[in-house]
C-alpha positions in Angstrom: 0.0 0.0 0.0 1.2 3.6 -0.6 0.2 7.0 0.7 1.0 10.4 -0.7 1.5 13.6 1.4 1.8 17.0 0.0 4.1 19.2 2.2 6.1 21.4 -0.2 9.6 21.1 -1.5 11.4 21.7 1.8 9.3 19.7 4.4 10.5 19.0 7.9 10.0 15.2 8.4 10.2 13.6 11.8 10.4 9.8 11.7 9.4 8.8 15.3 9.7 5.0 15.3 10.4 2.3 12.7 9.9 -1.2 13.9 11.6 -2.9 10.9 13.8 -1.7 8.1 13.8 1.8 6.6 14.5 2.9 3.0 14.6 6.7 2.7 15.4 8.3 -0.6 15.3 11.9 -1.8 13.6 12.5 -5.1 12.7 15.3 -7.5 9.0 15.1 -6.7 7.1 17.6 -4.4 5.3 15.0 -2.4 6.2 12.5 0.3 5.4 8.9 -0.7 5.0 6.2 1.9 5.1 2.5 1.0 4.4 -0.4 3.4 1.7 -2.2 5.2 -1.2 0.2 5.3 -2.2 -1.0 8.8 1.3 -0.4 10.2 1.9 3.1 8.9 0.8 6.2 10.9 1.4 9.9 10.1 0.4 13.4 11.1 0.8 16.6 9.1 0.8 20.2 10.2 1.6 22.3 7.1 5.2 21.5 6.0 5.8 19.4 9.2 5.2 15.7 8.9 5.5 13.0 11.6 5.8 9.3 10.5 5.9 6.0 12.4 5.6 2.4 11.3 5.6 -0.9 13.2 7.2 -2.8 10.3 9.3 -2.1 7.2 8.7 1.1 5.3 9.9 2.8 2.2 9.8 6.6 2.1 10.4 9.1 -0.7 10.8 12.7 0.2 11.8 15.9 -1.7 15.6 16.1 -1.8 15.7 19.3 0.2 13.7 17.8 3.1 15.2 18.0 6.6 15.0 14.7 8.4 14.9 13.9 12.1 14.8 10.2 13.1 14.2 9.0 16.7 14.5 5.3 16.4 15.0 2.5 13.8 14.6 -1.1 15.0 16.1 -2.7 11.9 18.5 -1.7 9.1 18.4 1.6 7.2 19.4 2.8 3.8 19.4 6.6 3.2 20.1 8.3 -0.1 20.1 11.5 -2.0 19.3 14.3 0.5 20.4 17.9 0.3 18.7 18.8 3.6 20.3 18.0 7.0 19.8 14.5 8.5 19.7 13.8 12.3 19.3 10.3 13.8 19.1 9.4 17.5 19.4 5.6 17.5 19.4 2.7 15.1 19.7 -1.0 16.1 20.7 -2.4 12.7 23.2 -1.5 9.9 23.1 2.0 8.5 24.1 2.9 4.9 24.1 6.5 3.8 25.0 7.9 0.3 25.0 11.4 -1.2 23.7 13.6 1.6 24.5 16.9 3.2 25.3 17.1 7.0 24.7 14.1 9.2 24.5 13.9 13.0 24.0 10.5 14.7 23.8 9.7 18.4 24.0 5.9 18.5 24.6 3.1 15.9 24.4 -0.4 17.3 25.7 -2.2 14.2 27.8 -1.4 11.1 27.9 2.1 9.5 28.9 3.1 6.0 28.8 6.6 4.5 29.9 7.7 1.0 29.4 11.2 -0.2 28.5 14.0 2.2 28.6 17.7 1.3 28.5 18.9 5.0 29.8 17.6 8.3 29.5 14.2 9.9 29.3 13.6 13.7 28.7 10.3 15.5 28.6 10.0 19.3 28.7 6.2 19.6 29.2 3.5 17.0 29.1 0.0 18.4 30.6 -1.8 15.4 32.7 -1.1 12.2 32.6 2.4 10.6 33.6 3.2 7.0 33.6 6.7 5.6 34.5 8.1 2.2 34.2 11.5 0.4 33.2 14.0 3.1 33.6 17.7 2.3 33.1 18.9 5.9 34.5 17.8 9.3 34.3 14.3 10.7 33.8 13.8 14.5 33.6 10.3 15.9 33.5 10.3 19.7 33.5 6.5 20.1 33.9 3.7 17.6 33.8 0.2 19.2 35.4 -1.7 16.4 37.4 -0.7 13.2 37.4 2.5 11.3 38.2 3.0 7.6 38.3 6.6 6.4 39.2 8.1 3.0 39.1 11.5 1.4 37.8 13.8 4.1 38.4 17.5 3.2 37.6 18.9 6.6 39.1 18.3 10.0 39.0 14.8 11.6 38.6 13.7 15.2 38.2 10.1 16.1 38.5 7.7 19.1 38.5 4.1 18.0 38.8 0.9 20.1 40.5 -1.3 17.5 42.2 -0.7 14.0 42.2 2.4 11.8 43.1 2.9 8.2 43.3 6.5 6.9 43.7 7.6 3.3 44.2 11.4 3.6 45.3 14.3 1.5 46.0 16.8 4.3 44.7 20.3 3.7 46.7 23.4 4.9 45.5 24.4 8.4 43.4 21.3 9.0 43.9 19.0 11.9 43.5 15.2 12.0 43.5 13.6 15.4 42.9 9.9 15.7 43.4 7.6 18.7 43.2 3.8 18.2 43.3 0.9 20.6 45.2 -1.3 18.1 47.0 -0.4 14.8 46.8 2.7 12.5 47.8 2.7 8.9 48.1 6.2 7.4 48.4 6.7 3.6 49.0 10.1 2.1 50.2 11.4 -1.3 54.0 11.7 -1.8 53.7 15.5 -1.9 51.7 15.7 1.4 52.4 18.8 3.6 51.8 17.8 7.2 53.4 17.7 10.7 53.0 14.2 12.1 52.9 13.6 15.8 53.0 9.9 16.4 52.8 7.8 19.5 52.7 3.9 19.4 54.5 0.8 20.5 56.2 0.7 17.1 56.4 3.3 14.4 57.2 2.5 10.8 57.5 5.4 8.3 57.9 4.2 4.7 58.7 7.6 3.2 61.6 8.7 1.0 64.0 10.8 3.0 62.6 9.8 6.4 64.6 7.3 8.4 63.0 5.0 10.9 64.2 5.1 14.5 64.6 1.7 16.1 62.6 1.3 19.3 61.1 4.8 19.0 57.6 5.0 20.6 57.0 8.7 19.8 58.1 10.9 16.9 57.4 14.3 15.3 58.0 14.3 11.6 57.6 17.2 9.2 56.6 16.5 5.6 56.8 19.4 3.0 55.8 22.7 4.7 54.1 20.9 7.6 50.9 23.0 7.2 48.4 20.3 8.3 48.5 18.8 11.8 48.2 15.0 12.0 48.2 13.5 15.5 48.0 9.7 15.8 48.0 7.6 19.0 47.9 3.8 18.7 47.8 1.1 21.3 49.9 -1.1 19.1 51.6 0.0 15.8 51.6 2.9 13.4 52.6 2.7 9.8 52.9 5.7 7.5 53.2 5.3 3.7 52.8 7.3 0.5 52.1 4.2 -1.6 48.5 4.0 -2.7 48.6 0.2 -2.4 50.0 0.2 1.1 46.9 -1.4 2.4 47.3 -4.3 0.0 51.0 -4.8 0.7 51.3 -4.3 4.4 50.9 -7.7 5.9 50.4 -6.3 9.4 47.4 -4.4 8.3 45.5 -7.0 6.3 44.3 -6.7 2.7 42.4 -3.5 1.8 42.3 -4.0 -2.0 41.0 -0.9 -3.8 39.8 0.7 -0.5 36.3 -0.7 -1.2 35.5 -0.4 2.5 33.9 -3.8 2.7 36.4 -4.9 5.3 34.4 -7.2 7.5 36.9 -8.9 9.9 39.7 -6.3 9.5 40.4 -6.3 13.2 40.3 -10.1 13.4 43.3 -10.8 11.1 45.7 -11.8 13.9 43.0 -13.9 15.6 42.3 -15.7 12.3 46.1 -16.4 11.8 46.4 -17.7 15.4 43.5 -20.0 14.8 45.0 -21.2 11.5 48.4 -21.8 13.1 46.9 -23.7 16.0 44.7 -25.8 13.7 47.8 -26.6 11.5 49.8 -27.6 14.6 47.1 -29.9 15.9 46.6 -31.3 12.4 50.3 -32.1 12.1 50.4 -33.8 15.4 47.3 -35.9 14.5 48.7 -36.7 11.1 52.1 -37.8 12.5 50.4 -40.0 15.1 48.2 -41.6 12.4 51.0 -42.3 10.0 53.2 -43.7 12.8 50.4 -46.0 13.7 50.0 -47.1 10.1 53.7 -47.7 9.8 53.8 -49.7 13.0 50.9 -51.8 11.7 52.7 -52.5 8.5 55.9 -53.3 10.4 54.1 -55.7 12.7 52.4 -57.4 9.7 55.7 -57.9 7.9 58.3 -58.3 10.6 58.1 -62.2 10.7 61.2 -63.5 8.9 62.5 -60.0 8.3 65.2 -58.1 10.1 64.4 -54.7 8.5 61.4 -53.1 6.9 61.4 -49.8 4.9 58.1 -48.1 4.6 57.5 -44.9 2.6 54.7 -42.7 4.0 54.3 -39.4 2.1 57.6 -37.5 2.2 58.9 -39.5 5.2 61.0 -42.6 4.9 60.6 -44.9 7.9 63.2 -47.4 8.8 61.1 -49.9 10.8 63.6 -52.3 12.3 63.1 -54.6 15.4 65.1 -52.1 17.5 62.2 -49.6 17.2 60.6 -46.9 15.1 62.8 -43.8 14.8 61.2 -40.4 14.7 60.7 -38.9 11.2 62.4 -35.7 10.1 60.8 -32.8 11.8 59.0 -30.3 9.6 60.0 -26.7 10.2 57.7 -23.9 11.2 57.5 -21.2 8.6 58.9 -17.7 9.3 55.4 -16.3 9.2 54.2 -18.8 11.8 57.1 -18.0 14.0 56.4 -14.2 13.8 52.7 -14.8 14.6 53.7 -16.7 17.8 56.3 -14.1 18.8 53.7 -11.4 18.3 51.3 -13.3 20.5 54.0 -13.6 23.1 55.0 -10.0 22.9 51.3 -8.9 23.3 51.0 -11.3 26.3 48.2 -13.2 24.6 50.1 -16.4 25.5 52.8 -17.4 28.0 56.4 -18.3 27.1 55.6 -22.0 27.9 52.6 -21.9 25.6 54.7 -20.3 22.9 57.3 -23.1 23.2 54.6 -25.8 23.0 53.1 -24.2 20.0 56.4 -24.0 18.2 57.2 -27.6 19.2 53.8 -28.7 17.8 54.5 -26.9 14.5 57.9 -28.6 14.2 56.4 -32.0 14.8 57.1 -32.2 18.5 54.7 -33.3 21.3 
């Protein structure tokens, strides 16, 4: 069912409560169009002011210049093509915004994605991942619980993030960019960037021509060009600075961010996934070695009568099964990557030294 409301080209629309999903799109028409279950939709109109609520999913078309105020969305929301300001108090599901003006959000309880904003963006609390691209104004993120991916913001940036951050910036003279992250930060800028970098982290890696890294440095101030933009980064783990556009793709410590498409589910879980893979491989190797040893022993027992020596080939191992016993096969070596993962876990106190030794021993075929 659909309903049409005539409220002029610049209406003030208040969406009080949406029980399900919301689709909100600005269009060239002069009317507000509501689509959904006729029994679930309620609205009130006072001139150019319209209040809307719905207990289920709803699709709304409004004039592009409408100003929108949303109290609560119970599901997901997609918002597109608005030139008026947008304000949202709380949304429980995912939120996707494209091609808007200024946006102010209190609380997002799931993932948030924005691409294309002519004005400012402010978020008080985001409970999951945030990805932002192409903002003409300032970006202020008071609290992001998971990861942040940000690219092409032409105003100032202020962000507090609990986990990982990737920034693709072209610093503008006089602008300030202040980001605090609980884990890693990757900053990518053009080779001709003009910025003063103030960096604080457990480890700082600057891949930039003419800039030498300082071993064991946990804080640095670096001037690039005329230093006219101020970039202040604080990370609970590592900071990497690069002028290579594919830095996100080539930096192993920062995952794979091919093309900066911002569909980076699991960005902050890279180390966890590697640990799981290493542990799984270690357990698999132990199980496989045990199984092959048992098979070799069975073959030996079946053929030992009348023989003093039995040679059995199992995969790449050559077993010399003689009556004196079954010698251990050559030990496979842990790869350098696996060793580095274990050392990083130890350094971050995610495992003890004893656990690290056991994990390395498992990878090398030990018990």
